[in-house]
C-alpha positions in Angstrom: 0.0 0.0 0.0 1.4 3.4 -1.0 -0.1 5.7 1.6 -1.6 5.9 5.1 -3.6 9.1 5.9 -3.8 9.6 9.6 -6.4 12.0 10.9 -6.5 12.9 14.6 -9.5 14.7 16.1 -10.9 15.9 19.4 -14.2 17.8 19.5 -13.8 19.3 16.1 -16.8 17.8 14.2 -17.0 20.6 11.7 -13.3 20.5 11.0 -13.4 16.7 10.7 -16.2 17.0 8.1 -14.0 19.4 6.0 -11.2 16.9 6.1 -13.5 13.9 5.2 -15.0 15.8 2.3 -11.5 16.5 0.9 -10.2 12.9 1.1 -13.2 11.0 -0.2 -13.1 12.6 -3.8 -9.4 11.9 -4.3 -8.8 10.3 -7.7 -5.9 8.4 -6.2 -7.1 5.4 -4.3 -4.1 3.4 -3.1 -4.3 4.5 0.5 -5.7 3.6 3.8 -7.4 6.1 6.2 -6.9 6.0 9.9 -9.0 8.1 12.3 -7.8 8.6 15.9 -10.4 10.4 17.9 -9.7 11.4 21.5 -13.2 10.5 22.9 -15.1 13.5 21.4 -18.5 14.4 22.8 -19.5 17.0 20.1 -21.0 14.8 17.5 -17.6 13.7 16.0 -18.2 10.1 16.9 -21.6 10.0 15.1 -19.8 11.5 12.0 -17.1 8.9 12.2 -19.7 6.1 12.4 -21.6 7.6 9.4 -18.4 7.4 7.2 -16.9 4.3 8.8 -16.9 2.4 5.5 -14.3 4.9 4.2 -11.9 4.2 7.1 -9.5 1.3 7.3 -9.2 1.8 11.1 -10.8 4.1 13.6 -10.9 4.5 17.4 -12.5 6.9 19.8 -11.0 6.9 23.2 -9.1 9.4 25.5 -5.5 10.0 24.7 -2.6 12.0 26.2 -2.4 14.8 23.6 -1.8 15.4 19.9 1.4 13.5 19.6 0.1 10.5 21.6 -2.8 10.4 19.1 -0.4 10.7 16.1 1.8 7.9 17.5 -1.3 5.6 17.8 -1.9 6.2 14.1 1.7 5.4 13.2 1.6 2.1 15.1 -1.4 0.7 13.1 -0.4 2.3 9.8 0.6 -0.1 6.9 1.4 2.4 4.1 4.8 3.1 2.6 4.3 6.8 3.3 2.3 8.5 6.1 0.4 11.8 5.8 -0.9 13.5 9.0 -4.0 15.4 7.9 -5.7 16.3 11.1 -9.3 17.4 11.5 -9.8 20.9 10.1 -7.0 20.6 7.5 -7.9 19.5 4.0 -6.3 18.5 0.7 -6.1 21.3 -1.8 -8.0 19.6 -4.6 -9.2 16.2 -5.8 -5.9 15.4 -7.7 -3.3 16.1 -5.0 -2.5 12.5 -4.2 -2.6 11.4 -7.8 -0.1 14.1 -8.8 2.2 13.2 -5.9 2.2 9.5 -6.4 1.8 9.1 -10.1 5.6 9.6 -10.4 7.9 7.1 -8.7 9.0 8.4 -5.3 11.9 7.1 -3.3 12.8 9.9 -0.9 12.3 9.5 2.8 10.2 12.7 3.0 8.1 14.4 0.3 6.9 17.9 0.9 5.0 20.7 -0.8 3.1 23.8 -0.1 0.7 24.3 2.7 -1.5 27.4 2.6 -3.6 29.0 5.4 -7.4 29.3 5.6 -8.2 28.7 1.9 -6.6 27.5 -1.3 -5.8 31.1 -2.2 -4.4 31.8 1.3 -0.7 32.6 2.2 1.9 30.0 2.0 2.9 28.7 5.4 6.6 28.2 6.3 7.5 29.6 2.9 11.2 29.8 3.7 11.2 25.9 3.9 9.7 25.5 0.4 12.8 24.8 -1.6 14.7 21.8 -3.0 17.7 22.1 -0.6 17.3 22.4 3.2 20.1 23.5 5.6 20.3 22.7 9.2 19.9 26.3 10.2 16.6 26.4 8.3 15.1 24.6 11.3 15.9 27.4 13.6 12.4 28.8 14.0 10.9 26.9 10.9 9.8 23.5 10.0 8.1 21.4 7.3 4.3 21.4 7.5 3.2 18.0 8.6 -0.1 18.4 6.7 1.9 18.7 3.4 4.6 16.2 4.1 4.6 12.5 3.2 6.9 10.7 5.6 8.2 7.2 4.8 7.0 4.7 7.5 10.5 3.3 7.8 11.7 6.6 9.2 9.7 6.1 12.4 11.7 2.9 13.0 15.0 4.7 12.5 14.2 8.0 14.3 11.5 6.8 16.7 7.9 8.0 17.3 7.0 11.6 18.1 8.4 12.8 21.5 5.2 13.1 23.6 6.9 15.3 26.1 6.5 18.1 23.6 3.1 19.9 23.2 3.6 21.6 19.8 7.1 20.9 18.5 7.5 17.1 18.4 7.1 17.1 14.6 9.8 19.8 14.2 12.1 17.6 16.4 11.3 14.6 14.3 12.2 16.5 11.1 15.5 17.8 12.6 16.4 14.3 13.8 15.6 12.7 10.5 17.1 15.3 8.1 19.9 16.8 10.1 21.0 13.9 12.2 20.1 10.8 10.2 20.6 12.4 6.8 17.2 11.3 5.5 16.5 12.0 1.8 13.9 14.5 0.9 12.1 15.8 -2.2 10.3 19.1 -2.7 7.1 18.9 -4.8 6.3 22.5 -5.9 2.4 22.3 -5.6 -0.1 23.1 -2.9 -0.8 19.9 -1.0 -3.0 21.0 1.9 -4.9 23.8 3.5 -4.3 24.6 7.2 -7.4 25.7 9.1 -5.5 27.7 11.6 -6.0 27.9 15.4 -5.1 25.1 17.7 -2.1 24.6 19.9 0.6 25.6 17.5 -0.9 29.1 17.0 -0.8 29.9 20.7 2.1 32.4 21.1 2.4 31.5 24.8 3.6 28.0 23.9 6.2 29.1 21.4 8.9 29.1 24.1 8.9 25.3 23.8 9.9 25.5 20.1 12.2 28.5 20.3 14.0 27.6 23.5 13.7 24.0 24.5 14.0 22.6 21.0 17.1 24.6 20.1 18.8 23.7 23.4 18.1 20.0 22.8 18.8 19.7 19.2 21.6 22.2 18.4 25.0 22.7 20.1 25.5 25.6 22.5 27.9 27.3 20.2 25.1 27.5 17.6 22.8 29.2 20.1 25.5 31.7 21.1 25.5 32.9 17.4 21.7 32.5 17.0 21.1 36.0 15.6 23.8 35.6 13.0 22.5 32.1 12.1 18.9 33.4 11.7 20.1 36.1 9.4 22.1 33.5 7.4 19.0 31.3 7.2 17.0 34.2 5.7 19.7 35.0 3.2 20.1 31.4 2.0 16.3 30.9 1.8 16.1 33.5 -0.9 17.4 32.5 -4.3 18.7 36.0 -5.3 20.3 36.7 -1.9 21.8 33.2 -1.9 23.6 33.9 -5.2 24.8 37.3 -3.9 26.0 35.6 -0.7 27.9 33.0 -2.7 29.5 35.7 -4.8 30.6 37.7 -1.8 32.0 34.5 -0.2 34.1 33.9 -3.4 35.3 37.5 -3.4 36.2 37.4 0.3 38.1 34.2 -0.2 40.2 35.7 -3.0 40.9 38.8 -1.1 42.1 36.9 1.9 44.8 35.1 -0.2 
């Protein structure tokens, strides 16, 4: 099986319906669909039961947070790639999956554009949308999990999501996979998913976890000491024109130093 779509939900019936309505019409059919509900009481369970024939597996029971629910999905998934399309997020159009998987894919991680609020909305994490990623790109940025297809085998190599994180375990996973384990990746320049907005990751009060704890755990202290310079370098190298200018200046500086 090519793909496992994992959808987690908790008391977000309307958002879950949006997700369902975007997956059912997909022209690509070689996937299983896993629903992990946290014991919702808002009518989500009735909605899940109504569409139960569309799901390969579903469960509705209390969990210990977002990443605990995502890990439950990973543990039952059988697809070669996993897509975490949570309730309230939806695929951009009916041909998304067909366009991604009609071509042979071998990279550990496939990723494309995620936009906010509507298919015409702004691109999220735009600085990460490029064919080559540098380790310092992950200082303050990450790949959007709603628009990333992750090889199931990576979770055997890297491990499941770290459930001690509330909002940044997916960022930690991508850092471990790409920076530490040298996982291969492929940028697919098309809109994959729409992000509803809201939720834990949009709460500024929780960003300290991503900006402080994650950096301290994942990067050496000497990197943190030069954080401002590194953030500037990341912004420069994320822009094609500035990257070329930076490369030219580096060549000139090297020649002048001789």
